[in-house]
Structure formats: structure tokens, C-alpha cells
Residue frames as a rotation matrix with the C-alpha (Angstrom) as fourth column:
MET 1
0.637 0.393 -0.663 62.22
-0.413 -0.553 -0.724 5.38
-0.652 0.735 -0.189 9.52
PRO 2
0.690 -0.387 0.612 63.58
0.630 0.738 -0.243 3.69
-0.358 0.553 0.753 6.37
ARG 3
0.388 -0.686 -0.616 66.92
-0.500 -0.717 0.485 4.72
-0.774 0.120 -0.621 4.91
ILE 4
0.964 -0.239 0.118 68.85
0.218 0.449 -0.866 4.19
0.154 0.861 0.485 1.71
VAL 5
0.465 -0.881 -0.083 72.55
-0.033 -0.111 0.993 3.70
-0.884 -0.460 -0.080 2.14
VAL 6
0.961 -0.278 -0.014 74.87
-0.044 -0.102 -0.994 4.79
0.275 0.955 -0.110 -0.69
ASP 7
0.462 -0.886 0.035 78.55
0.289 0.187 0.939 3.67
-0.839 -0.423 0.342 -0.62
VAL 8
0.977 -0.208 -0.048 81.07
-0.124 -0.372 -0.920 5.43
0.174 0.904 -0.389 -2.88
MET 9
0.516 -0.850 0.103 84.67
0.392 0.341 0.855 4.41
-0.762 -0.401 0.509 -3.41
PRO 10
0.107 -0.584 -0.805 87.59
-0.743 -0.584 0.325 5.91
-0.660 0.563 -0.497 -5.41
LYS 11
0.879 0.116 -0.463 88.13
-0.441 0.569 -0.694 4.15
0.183 0.814 0.551 -8.75
PRO 12
0.822 -0.562 0.097 90.81
0.432 0.725 0.536 1.55
-0.372 -0.398 0.839 -8.53
GLU 13
0.227 -0.777 0.587 93.18
0.883 -0.090 -0.461 3.56
0.411 0.623 0.665 -10.81
ILE 14
0.530 0.001 0.848 92.87
-0.156 -0.983 0.098 6.67
0.834 -0.184 -0.521 -8.64
LEU 15
-0.583 -0.783 -0.215 95.49
0.211 0.110 -0.971 7.22
0.784 -0.612 0.102 -5.91
ASP 16
0.612 0.784 -0.099 94.02
0.262 -0.083 0.961 7.18
0.746 -0.615 -0.257 -2.38
PRO 17
-0.320 -0.843 0.432 96.32
-0.183 -0.392 -0.902 9.26
0.929 -0.368 -0.029 -0.14
GLN 18
0.095 0.415 0.905 94.00
-0.971 -0.163 0.176 8.90
0.220 -0.895 0.388 2.87
GLY 19
0.967 0.206 -0.153 94.01
-0.193 0.977 0.093 5.08
0.168 -0.060 0.984 2.47
LYS 20
0.327 -0.920 -0.214 97.75
0.323 0.322 -0.890 5.11
0.888 0.222 0.403 2.17
ALA 21
-0.340 -0.365 0.867 98.13
-0.616 -0.610 -0.498 7.18
0.710 -0.704 -0.018 5.39
ILE 22
0.519 0.607 0.602 95.84
-0.855 0.376 0.358 4.79
-0.009 -0.700 0.714 7.25
VAL 23
0.899 -0.232 -0.371 97.64
0.148 0.959 -0.240 1.59
0.412 0.161 0.897 6.04
GLY 24
-0.102 -0.977 0.185 100.93
0.032 -0.189 -0.981 3.26
0.994 -0.094 0.051 7.13
ALA 25
-0.314 -0.007 0.949 99.55
-0.849 -0.446 -0.284 3.96
0.425 -0.895 0.134 10.58
LEU 26
0.714 0.691 -0.108 97.91
-0.555 0.654 0.514 0.61
0.426 -0.308 0.851 11.27
PRO 27
0.394 -0.550 -0.736 101.16
0.441 0.816 -0.374 -1.33
0.806 -0.177 0.564 12.03
ARG 28
-0.576 -0.616 0.538 102.34
-0.070 -0.618 -0.783 1.42
0.814 -0.488 0.313 14.31
LEU 29
-0.182 0.626 0.758 99.22
-0.957 -0.291 0.011 0.92
0.228 -0.723 0.652 16.34
GLY 30
-0.591 -0.134 0.795 99.58
-0.489 0.844 -0.221 -2.88
-0.641 -0.520 -0.564 16.51
PHE 31
0.544 0.823 0.161 97.26
-0.301 0.370 -0.879 -3.72
-0.783 0.430 0.449 13.56
THR 32
-0.416 -0.879 -0.232 99.61
-0.603 0.076 0.794 -5.86
-0.681 0.470 -0.562 11.46
GLU 33
-0.300 0.400 0.866 96.97
0.355 0.889 -0.288 -8.05
-0.885 0.221 -0.409 9.80
PHE 34
0.734 0.679 0.008 95.98
0.354 -0.372 -0.858 -5.47
-0.580 0.633 -0.513 7.12
SER 35
-0.339 -0.908 0.245 98.05
0.693 -0.065 0.718 -4.75
-0.636 0.413 0.652 4.00
GLY 36
-0.825 0.055 0.562 95.74
0.427 -0.589 0.686 -2.29
0.369 0.806 0.463 2.17
VAL 37
-0.263 0.758 -0.597 93.14
0.617 -0.344 -0.708 0.38
-0.742 -0.554 -0.377 2.81
ARG 38
-0.694 0.270 0.667 90.79
0.478 -0.521 0.707 2.30
0.539 0.810 0.233 0.45
GLN 39
-0.682 0.495 -0.539 88.78
0.375 -0.396 -0.838 5.04
-0.628 -0.774 0.084 2.01
GLY 40
-0.632 0.511 0.582 85.41
0.557 -0.223 0.800 5.91
0.539 0.830 -0.144 0.62
LYS 41
-0.830 0.462 0.314 82.22
-0.549 -0.776 -0.310 7.73
0.101 -0.430 0.897 1.56
ARG 42
-0.690 0.706 -0.158 78.86
0.715 0.699 0.000 6.57
0.111 -0.113 -0.987 2.98
PHE 43
-0.788 0.559 0.257 75.60
-0.519 -0.829 0.209 8.51
0.330 0.032 0.943 2.57
GLU 44
-0.732 0.666 -0.142 72.40
0.651 0.623 -0.435 7.70
-0.201 -0.411 -0.889 4.44
LEU 45
-0.835 0.528 0.156 69.30
-0.278 -0.648 0.709 8.99
0.476 0.548 0.688 2.78
THR 46
-0.810 0.586 0.024 66.23
0.176 0.282 -0.943 9.13
-0.560 -0.759 -0.332 5.01
VAL 47
-0.844 0.530 0.085 62.88
0.015 -0.136 0.991 8.71
0.536 0.837 0.107 3.33
ASP 48
-0.630 0.749 0.204 59.45
-0.533 -0.227 -0.815 9.84
-0.564 -0.622 0.543 4.57
GLY 49
0.459 0.858 -0.231 56.96
-0.826 0.316 -0.467 7.16
-0.328 0.405 0.854 3.47
GLU 50
0.719 0.005 0.695 57.31
0.085 0.992 -0.096 3.97
-0.689 0.128 0.713 1.52
ILE 51
-0.297 -0.850 -0.436 60.42
-0.616 -0.178 0.767 3.17
-0.730 0.496 -0.471 -0.40
THR 52
0.759 0.590 0.276 59.30
-0.102 0.527 -0.844 2.05
-0.643 0.612 0.460 -3.83
GLU 53
0.229 -0.668 0.709 61.30
0.871 0.465 0.156 1.00
-0.434 0.582 0.688 -6.81
ALA 54
0.571 0.086 0.816 60.84
0.545 -0.784 -0.298 4.53
0.614 0.615 -0.495 -8.21
VAL 55
0.941 -0.264 0.211 62.40
-0.336 -0.660 0.673 5.96
-0.039 -0.704 -0.709 -4.96
MET 56
0.460 -0.790 0.404 65.31
0.342 0.578 0.741 3.49
-0.819 -0.203 0.536 -5.24
ALA 57
0.293 -0.318 0.902 65.84
0.951 0.001 -0.309 4.54
0.098 0.948 0.303 -8.87
LYS 58
0.812 0.030 0.583 65.98
0.064 -0.997 -0.038 8.20
0.581 0.068 -0.811 -7.77
ALA 59
0.802 -0.574 0.164 68.51
-0.245 -0.066 0.967 7.33
-0.545 -0.816 -0.193 -5.05
ARG 60
0.238 -0.714 0.659 70.69
0.772 0.550 0.317 5.61
-0.589 0.433 0.682 -7.70
GLU 61
0.487 -0.018 0.873 70.34
0.706 -0.580 -0.406 8.63
0.514 0.815 -0.270 -9.97
ALA 62
0.930 -0.129 0.345 71.37
-0.284 -0.847 0.449 10.96
0.234 -0.515 -0.825 -7.08
ALA 63
0.643 -0.716 0.272 74.23
0.122 0.446 0.887 8.70
-0.756 -0.537 0.374 -6.21
GLU 64
0.183 -0.567 0.803 75.58
0.937 0.349 0.033 8.82
-0.298 0.746 0.595 -9.75
THR 65
0.269 0.018 0.963 75.04
0.660 -0.732 -0.171 12.54
0.702 0.681 -0.209 -10.37
LEU 66
0.608 0.089 0.789 75.43
-0.335 -0.873 0.356 14.26
0.720 -0.480 -0.501 -6.98
LEU 67
0.904 -0.179 0.389 76.85
-0.344 0.238 0.908 12.08
-0.255 -0.955 0.154 -4.29
SER 68
0.339 -0.808 0.481 79.78
0.572 0.583 0.577 10.83
-0.747 0.080 0.660 -6.43
ASN 69
0.183 -0.391 -0.902 82.24
-0.738 -0.661 0.136 12.31
-0.650 0.641 -0.409 -8.81
PRO 70
0.895 0.272 0.354 81.95
-0.049 0.848 -0.528 9.86
-0.443 0.455 0.772 -11.77
VAL 71
0.611 -0.758 -0.228 85.42
-0.513 -0.160 -0.843 10.85
0.603 0.632 -0.487 -13.07
ILE 72
-0.428 -0.895 0.127 87.21
-0.636 0.198 -0.745 9.50
0.642 -0.400 -0.654 -9.95
GLU 73
-0.696 0.243 0.676 84.67
-0.571 0.384 -0.726 7.60
-0.435 -0.891 -0.128 -7.92
ASP 74
-0.645 0.558 -0.523 82.36
-0.124 0.599 0.791 4.60
0.754 0.575 -0.317 -8.39
VAL 75
-0.007 0.792 0.610 79.01
-0.993 -0.079 0.091 4.01
0.121 -0.605 0.787 -6.75
VAL 76
-0.773 -0.471 -0.425 79.49
-0.461 0.877 -0.132 0.53
0.435 0.094 -0.895 -5.23
ASN 77
-0.695 0.585 -0.417 76.29
0.711 0.647 -0.277 0.06
0.108 -0.489 -0.866 -3.24
VAL 78
-0.642 0.680 0.355 72.77
-0.692 -0.713 0.115 1.47
0.332 -0.172 0.928 -3.02
GLU 79
-0.654 0.332 -0.680 70.65
0.363 0.926 0.102 -0.48
0.664 -0.180 -0.726 -0.58
LEU 80
0.271 0.836 0.478 67.58
-0.364 -0.371 0.854 -0.22
0.891 -0.405 0.204 1.62
VAL 81
-0.811 -0.448 -0.378 68.14
0.201 0.393 -0.897 -0.39
0.550 -0.803 -0.228 5.34
ASN 82
0.330 0.920 0.209 65.16
-0.137 -0.172 0.975 -0.95
0.934 -0.351 0.070 7.71
ASP 83
-0.783 -0.593 0.187 65.95
-0.263 0.044 -0.964 -0.38
0.563 -0.804 -0.190 11.33
């Protein structure tokens, strides 16, 4: 069944306490290659039927108005995934 994937990230100027906690824990677990982490959200929207440009436009609208908080987050990706 086709899906639309939406990725949302905190705006660059917004503090990311979860990302800071993760980046602090990585070296303690032996992952020394990474110097920064930003944690975001991923949504998978399942669609019954064909995904048209109109459906993609509705997904983008939902991403901007419901799935993200436009004050502190950016929608960075809305894409079709066919499995």
C-alpha cells in the first residue's frame, strides 16, 4: 500500500534538548565519530488508492498545519514511498 512520509525537524534556532542528550551519550557508548544530533519526527501516511498530485498537496497541507508546529518546527520532507 502506498505511503507518504513526512519528516519534521526543529528549526535551527530552537534548542534541541533531546539531541543534546543523545550527542552527550554517544561517546560514552563508543560512538565518537559524531559531533551533533538533532532529533525530529517522522510520520507515515497510508493512502487507500492512487496517490495523485492533489493527494500530495493535501499531505503537504496536513504537514504544515497539523503534523508540525510552524513556530518551532520545519517540514523538511514530504515524499511518496512505494513498498
